[in-house]
N, CA, C and O atoms as a GROMACS GRO file, in nm:
protein
  340
    1MET      N    1   0.932   1.470   1.853
    1MET     CA    2   0.799   1.535   1.874
    1MET      C    3   0.769   1.632   1.694
    1MET      O    4   0.856   1.685   1.626
    2ILE      N    5   0.678   1.627   1.676
    2ILE     CA    6   0.621   1.692   1.548
    2ILE      C    7   0.528   1.780   1.588
    2ILE      O    8   0.460   1.770   1.690
    3LYS      N    9   0.523   1.905   1.472
    3LYS     CA   10   0.361   2.007   1.552
    3LYS      C   11   0.278   1.897   1.456
    3LYS      O   12   0.313   1.802   1.387
    4CYS      N   13   0.180   1.946   1.481
    4CYS     CA   14   0.004   1.922   1.371
    4CYS      C   15   0.022   2.069   1.297
    4CYS      O   16   0.050   2.180   1.341
    5ALA      N   17  -0.006   2.017   1.160
    5ALA     CA   18   0.022   2.076   1.038
    5ALA      C   19  -0.154   2.135   1.090
    5ALA      O   20  -0.181   2.162   0.973
    6GLU      N   21  -0.276   2.170   1.160
    6GLU     CA   22  -0.384   2.180   1.196
    6GLU      C   23  -0.359   2.280   1.286
    6GLU      O   24  -0.369   2.401   1.262
    7CYS      N   25  -0.307   2.203   1.447
    7CYS     CA   26  -0.346   2.280   1.546
    7CYS      C   27  -0.216   2.375   1.578
    7CYS      O   28  -0.218   2.473   1.652
    8GLY      N   29  -0.087   2.317   1.496
    8GLY     CA   30   0.025   2.348   1.618
    8GLY      C   31   0.083   2.266   1.679
    8GLY      O   32   0.206   2.259   1.686
    9LYS      N   33  -0.022   2.168   1.749
    9LYS     CA   34   0.042   2.125   1.909
    9LYS      C   35   0.086   1.958   1.872
    9LYS      O   36   0.045   1.863   1.806
   10GLU      N   37   0.219   2.002   1.980
   10GLU     CA   38   0.310   1.980   1.959
   10GLU      C   39   0.287   1.783   1.985
   10GLU      O   40   0.221   1.764   2.087
   11ILE      N   41   0.332   1.634   1.907
   11ILE     CA   42   0.252   1.540   1.932
   11ILE      C   43   0.329   1.381   1.903
   11ILE      O   44   0.380   1.363   1.792
   12GLY      N   45   0.330   1.347   1.934
   12GLY     CA   46   0.464   1.194   1.933
   12GLY      C   47   0.446   1.193   1.808
   12GLY      O   48   0.335   1.228   1.769
   13GLN      N   49   0.551   1.153   1.703
   13GLN     CA   50   0.600   1.095   1.579
   13GLN      C   51   0.574   0.903   1.503
   13GLN      O   52   0.582   0.853   1.391
   14ASP      N   53   0.526   0.828   1.711
   14ASP     CA   54   0.430   0.756   1.636
   14ASP      C   55   0.273   0.794   1.671
   14ASP      O   56   0.197   0.711   1.622
   15SER      N   57   0.220   0.877   1.729
   15SER     CA   58   0.069   0.912   1.727
   15SER      C   59   0.027   0.898   1.550
   15SER      O   60   0.106   0.924   1.460
   16LEU      N   61  -0.069   0.865   1.536
   16LEU     CA   62  -0.123   0.860   1.374
   16LEU      C   63  -0.202   0.953   1.377
   16LEU      O   64  -0.237   0.978   1.262
   17SER      N   65  -0.256   1.025   1.461
   17SER     CA   66  -0.347   1.163   1.404
   17SER      C   67  -0.334   1.195   1.557
   17SER      O   68  -0.311   1.106   1.639
   18CYS      N   69  -0.358   1.370   1.601
   18CYS     CA   70  -0.363   1.487   1.661
   18CYS      C   71  -0.454   1.519   1.791
   18CYS      O   72  -0.548   1.598   1.798
   19PRO      N   73  -0.378   1.406   1.926
   19PRO     CA   74  -0.500   1.426   2.028
   19PRO      C   75  -0.562   1.546   2.027
   19PRO      O   76  -0.658   1.540   2.104
   20GLU      N   77  -0.552   1.672   1.967
   20GLU     CA   78  -0.582   1.814   2.073
   20GLU      C   79  -0.671   1.802   1.906
   20GLU      O   80  -0.733   1.908   1.910
   21CYS      N   81  -0.705   1.744   1.788
   21CYS     CA   82  -0.835   1.852   1.707
   21CYS      C   83  -0.840   1.783   1.589
   21CYS      O   84  -0.875   1.840   1.486
   22GLY      N   85  -0.783   1.562   1.593
   22GLY     CA   86  -0.835   1.464   1.534
   22GLY      C   87  -0.713   1.424   1.444
   22GLY      O   88  -0.650   1.320   1.430
   23GLN      N   89  -0.704   1.596   1.367
   23GLN     CA   90  -0.602   1.552   1.217
   23GLN      C   91  -0.463   1.447   1.214
   23GLN      O   92  -0.368   1.416   1.286
   24PRO      N   93  -0.539   1.407   1.039
   24PRO     CA   94  -0.471   1.210   1.017
   24PRO      C   95  -0.279   1.296   1.049
   24PRO      O   96  -0.241   1.408   1.016
   25THR      N   97  -0.208   1.194   1.116
   25THR     CA   98  -0.022   1.256   1.062
   25THR      C   99   0.009   1.216   0.881
   25THR      O  100  -0.105   1.224   0.834
   26GLU      N  101   0.056   1.198   0.824
   26GLU     CA  102   0.095   1.186   0.759
   26GLU      C  103   0.106   1.039   0.776
   26GLU      O  104   0.014   0.976   0.723
   27GLU      N  105   0.224   0.947   0.855
   27GLU     CA  106   0.244   0.869   0.944
   27GLU      C  107   0.103   0.781   0.863
   27GLU      O  108   0.077   0.699   0.774
   28SER      N  109   0.048   0.855   0.956
   28SER     CA  110  -0.124   0.784   0.903
   28SER      C  111  -0.127   0.714   0.747
   28SER      O  112  -0.093   0.607   0.695
   29ARG      N  113  -0.189   0.843   0.706
   29ARG     CA  114  -0.148   0.861   0.540
   29ARG      C  115  -0.118   0.724   0.453
   29ARG      O  116  -0.172   0.648   0.373
   30LEU      N  117  -0.007   0.744   0.519
   30LEU     CA  118   0.146   0.684   0.355
   30LEU      C  119   0.060   0.511   0.500
   30LEU      O  120   0.060   0.394   0.463
   31ARG      N  121   0.034   0.531   0.565
   31ARG     CA  122  -0.036   0.360   0.606
   31ARG      C  123  -0.132   0.285   0.551
   31ARG      O  124  -0.148   0.169   0.511
   32LYS      N  125  -0.214   0.420   0.565
   32LYS     CA  126  -0.342   0.410   0.478
   32LYS      C  127  -0.306   0.353   0.265
   32LYS      O  128  -0.322   0.257   0.190
   33LYS      N  129  -0.245   0.514   0.265
   33LYS     CA  130  -0.249   0.425   0.124
   33LYS      C  131  -0.131   0.225   0.094
   33LYS      O  132  -0.157   0.122   0.032
   34ALA      N  133  -0.056   0.255   0.147
   34ALA     CA  134   0.056   0.102   0.155
   34ALA      C  135  -0.040   0.033   0.180
   34ALA      O  136  -0.053  -0.026   0.073
   35LEU      N  137  -0.206  -0.046   0.314
   35LEU     CA  138  -0.224  -0.074   0.277
   35LEU      C  139  -0.316  -0.120   0.135
   35LEU      O  140  -0.349  -0.236   0.107
   36ILE      N  141  -0.350   0.017   0.046
   36ILE     CA  142  -0.427   0.032  -0.061
   36ILE      C  143  -0.396  -0.118  -0.122
   36ILE      O  144  -0.444  -0.230  -0.140
   37LEU      N  145  -0.260  -0.021  -0.142
   37LEU     CA  146  -0.134  -0.028  -0.237
   37LEU      C  147  -0.140  -0.220  -0.305
   37LEU      O  148  -0.140  -0.282  -0.412
   38ARG      N  149  -0.146  -0.255  -0.087
   38ARG     CA  150  -0.092  -0.419  -0.074
   38ARG      C  151  -0.292  -0.574  -0.108
   38ARG      O  152  -0.330  -0.691  -0.120
   39LEU      N  153  -0.339  -0.399  -0.102
   39LEU     CA  154  -0.412  -0.500  -0.103
   39LEU      C  155  -0.466  -0.544  -0.284
   39LEU      O  156  -0.482  -0.649  -0.345
   40ILE      N  157  -0.478  -0.393  -0.321
   40ILE     CA  158  -0.427  -0.408  -0.471
   40ILE      C  159  -0.329  -0.536  -0.548
   40ILE      O  160  -0.358  -0.572  -0.663
   41SER      N  161  -0.203  -0.604  -0.467
   41SER     CA  162  -0.115  -0.664  -0.522
   41SER      C  163  -0.125  -0.798  -0.470
   41SER      O  164  -0.053  -0.897  -0.484
   42ILE      N  165  -0.287  -0.767  -0.374
   42ILE     CA  166  -0.348  -0.901  -0.307
   42ILE      C  167  -0.422  -0.920  -0.408
   42ILE      O  168  -0.381  -1.014  -0.476
   43GLY      N  169  -0.532  -0.859  -0.456
   43GLY     CA  170  -0.694  -0.857  -0.529
   43GLY      C  171  -0.586  -0.943  -0.740
   43GLY      O  172  -0.640  -1.012  -0.826
   44MET      N  173  -0.415  -0.880  -0.736
   44MET     CA  174  -0.461  -0.912  -0.893
   44MET      C  175  -0.277  -1.025  -0.889
   44MET      O  176  -0.193  -1.079  -0.961
   45PHE      N  177  -0.310  -1.001  -0.770
   45PHE     CA  178  -0.241  -1.191  -0.758
   45PHE      C  179  -0.346  -1.298  -0.768
   45PHE      O  180  -0.318  -1.405  -0.821
   46GLY      N  181  -0.503  -1.267  -0.704
   46GLY     CA  182  -0.562  -1.342  -0.725
   46GLY      C  183  -0.647  -1.420  -0.898
   46GLY      O  184  -0.669  -1.528  -0.953
   47LEU      N  185  -0.671  -1.210  -0.924
   47LEU     CA  186  -0.680  -1.217  -1.062
   47LEU      C  187  -0.568  -1.353  -1.135
   47LEU      O  188  -0.593  -1.445  -1.213
   48MET      N  189  -0.434  -1.305  -1.060
   48MET     CA  190  -0.375  -1.456  -1.168
   48MET      C  191  -0.394  -1.638  -1.164
   48MET      O  192  -0.371  -1.731  -1.240
   49VAL      N  193  -0.449  -1.619  -1.033
   49VAL     CA  194  -0.412  -1.758  -0.968
   49VAL      C  195  -0.568  -1.802  -0.988
   49VAL      O  196  -0.591  -1.923  -0.991
   50PHE      N  197  -0.713  -1.680  -1.007
   50PHE     CA  198  -0.856  -1.730  -1.087
   50PHE      C  199  -0.811  -1.763  -1.227
   50PHE      O  200  -0.830  -1.871  -1.283
   51ASN      N  201  -0.749  -1.662  -1.275
   51ASN     CA  202  -0.688  -1.697  -1.453
   51ASN      C  203  -0.734  -1.875  -1.518
   51ASN      O  204  -0.817  -1.930  -1.590
   52ILE      N  205  -0.574  -1.918  -1.404
   52ILE     CA  206  -0.476  -2.036  -1.421
   52ILE      C  207  -0.571  -2.203  -1.386
   52ILE      O  208  -0.574  -2.322  -1.420
   53SER      N  209  -0.639  -2.100  -1.294
   53SER     CA  210  -0.653  -2.235  -1.289
   53SER      C  211  -0.800  -2.262  -1.351
   53SER      O  212  -0.830  -2.374  -1.309
   54VAL      N  213  -0.922  -2.206  -1.442
   54VAL     CA  214  -1.018  -2.225  -1.538
   54VAL      C  215  -0.966  -2.187  -1.628
   54VAL      O  216  -1.035  -2.138  -1.717
   55GLY      N  217  -0.764  -2.198  -1.647
   55GLY     CA  218  -0.741  -2.237  -1.781
   55GLY      C  219  -0.797  -2.113  -1.915
   55GLY      O  220  -0.826  -2.140  -2.032
   56THR      N  221  -0.798  -1.945  -1.832
   56THR     CA  222  -0.848  -1.837  -1.901
   56THR      C  223  -0.691  -1.810  -1.917
   56THR      O  224  -0.704  -1.742  -2.019
   57TRP      N  225  -0.594  -1.810  -1.902
   57TRP     CA  226  -0.447  -1.730  -1.805
   57TRP      C  227  -0.362  -1.788  -1.967
   57TRP      O  228  -0.338  -1.907  -1.983
   58PHE      N  229  -0.318  -1.657  -2.100
   58PHE     CA  230  -0.306  -1.764  -2.203
   58PHE      C  231  -0.146  -1.596  -2.162
   58PHE      O  232  -0.085  -1.576  -2.268
   59ALA      N  233  -0.100  -1.516  -2.059
   59ALA     CA  234   0.055  -1.528  -2.109
   59ALA      C  235   0.183  -1.667  -2.095
   59ALA      O  236   0.187  -1.767  -2.022
   60GLY      N  237   0.262  -1.620  -2.187
   60GLY     CA  238   0.366  -1.722  -2.178
   60GLY      C  239   0.401  -1.700  -2.017
   60GLY      O  240   0.350  -1.620  -1.939
   61PRO      N  241   0.512  -1.802  -1.992
   61PRO     CA  242   0.590  -1.839  -1.825
   61PRO      C  243   0.675  -1.687  -1.782
   61PRO      O  244   0.688  -1.645  -1.666
   62ILE      N  245   0.730  -1.615  -1.915
   62ILE     CA  246   0.770  -1.527  -1.909
   62ILE      C  247   0.720  -1.384  -1.826
   62ILE      O  248   0.764  -1.297  -1.752
   63GLU      N  249   0.581  -1.432  -1.903
   63GLU     CA  250   0.527  -1.272  -1.865
   63GLU      C  251   0.442  -1.304  -1.772
   63GLU      O  252   0.399  -1.210  -1.706
   64SER      N  253   0.398  -1.420  -1.743
   64SER     CA  254   0.334  -1.480  -1.550
   64SER      C  255   0.464  -1.450  -1.465
   64SER      O  256   0.444  -1.402  -1.353
   65LEU      N  257   0.623  -1.478  -1.513
   65LEU     CA  258   0.739  -1.483  -1.374
   65LEU      C  259   0.727  -1.295  -1.370
   65LEU      O  260   0.714  -1.239  -1.262
   66LEU      N  261   0.732  -1.226  -1.486
   66LEU     CA  262   0.701  -1.103  -1.454
   66LEU      C  263   0.549  -1.044  -1.367
   66LEU      O  264   0.542  -0.958  -1.279
   67TYR      N  265   0.464  -1.107  -1.414
   67TYR     CA  266   0.361  -1.033  -1.359
   67TYR      C  267   0.358  -1.061  -1.189
   67TYR      O  268   0.348  -0.973  -1.104
   68LEU      N  269   0.366  -1.173  -1.170
   68LEU     CA  270   0.370  -1.214  -1.015
   68LEU      C  271   0.495  -1.194  -0.950
   68LEU      O  272   0.522  -1.249  -0.843
   69LEU      N  273   0.612  -1.079  -1.042
   69LEU     CA  274   0.710  -1.057  -0.951
   69LEU      C  275   0.689  -0.928  -0.980
   69LEU      O  276   0.802  -0.882  -0.994
   70THR      N  277   0.613  -0.843  -0.997
   70THR     CA  278   0.469  -0.703  -0.989
   70THR      C  279   0.373  -0.723  -0.870
   70THR      O  280   0.348  -0.640  -0.782
   71CYS      N  281   0.321  -0.860  -0.883
   71CYS     CA  282   0.239  -0.825  -0.761
   71CYS      C  283   0.324  -0.832  -0.616
   71CYS      O  284   0.308  -0.735  -0.542
   72VAL      N  285   0.402  -0.924  -0.577
   72VAL     CA  286   0.519  -0.933  -0.476
   72VAL      C  287   0.606  -0.811  -0.425
   72VAL      O  288   0.662  -0.801  -0.316
   73GLY      N  289   0.605  -0.710  -0.542
   73GLY     CA  290   0.725  -0.602  -0.575
   73GLY      C  291   0.665  -0.494  -0.495
   73GLY      O  292   0.717  -0.430  -0.404
   74ILE      N  293   0.502  -0.484  -0.565
   74ILE     CA  294   0.374  -0.402  -0.421
   74ILE      C  295   0.391  -0.440  -0.354
   74ILE      O  296   0.482  -0.396  -0.284
   75PHE      N  297   0.311  -0.573  -0.307
   75PHE     CA  298   0.314  -0.545  -0.149
   75PHE      C  299   0.405  -0.564  -0.024
   75PHE      O  300   0.388  -0.560   0.098
   76ILE      N  301   0.557  -0.598  -0.147
   76ILE     CA  302   0.728  -0.588  -0.013
   76ILE      C  303   0.717  -0.452  -0.037
   76ILE      O  304   0.831  -0.429   0.004
   77PHE      N  305   0.672  -0.331  -0.072
   77PHE     CA  306   0.739  -0.184  -0.100
   77PHE      C  307   0.657  -0.148  -0.164
   77PHE      O  308   0.676  -0.099  -0.274
   78ALA      N  309   0.493  -0.171  -0.087
   78ALA     CA  310   0.382  -0.092  -0.046
   78ALA      C  311   0.466   0.053   0.011
   78ALA      O  312   0.477   0.147  -0.068
   79LYS      N  313   0.532   0.069   0.171
   79LYS     CA  314   0.518   0.198   0.245
   79LYS      C  315   0.643   0.295   0.123
   79LYS      O  316   0.654   0.418   0.130
   80PRO      N  317   0.688   0.247   0.065
   80PRO     CA  318   0.778   0.320   0.044
   80PRO      C  319   0.711   0.356  -0.122
   80PRO      O  320   0.684   0.475  -0.141
   81VAL      N  321   0.688   0.279  -0.216
   81VAL     CA  322   0.573   0.342  -0.350
   81VAL      C  323   0.531   0.467  -0.326
   81VAL      O  324   0.563   0.580  -0.363
   82ALA      N  325   0.404   0.390  -0.210
   82ALA     CA  326   0.303   0.484  -0.098
   82ALA      C  327   0.366   0.623  -0.146
   82ALA      O  328   0.303   0.706  -0.211
   83LYS      N  329   0.526   0.642  -0.096
   83LYS     CA  330   0.496   0.770  -0.097
   83LYS      C  331   0.542   0.905  -0.170
   83LYS      O  332   0.556   1.025  -0.145
   84LEU      N  333   0.562   0.788  -0.308
   84LEU     CA  334   0.593   0.831  -0.483
   84LEU      C  335   0.422   0.916  -0.504
   84LEU      O  336   0.401   0.970  -0.612
   85PHE      N  337   0.292   0.921  -0.373
   85PHE     CA  338   0.127   0.965  -0.420
   85PHE      C  339   0.108   1.006  -0.361
   85PHE      O  340  -0.003   1.057  -0.354
   0.00000   0.00000   0.00000
């Protein structure tokens, strides 16, 4: 059990918000940040695929691999990265 930062009522650790006052928990905020980071990484990957398909991707193989690994890394590690913000 954790205490709500707003009203002080004890709530379950798995709760996304306080049932008493509706204040979102830290876990809820973290999930939203992680979702945003994952959507950004999907967008970055989509942009790379689009540029490759239309022939405007001028990066070499090493740069392309680093870009791809960055997209995958952000997607996989979105939750730990979200804790940094």
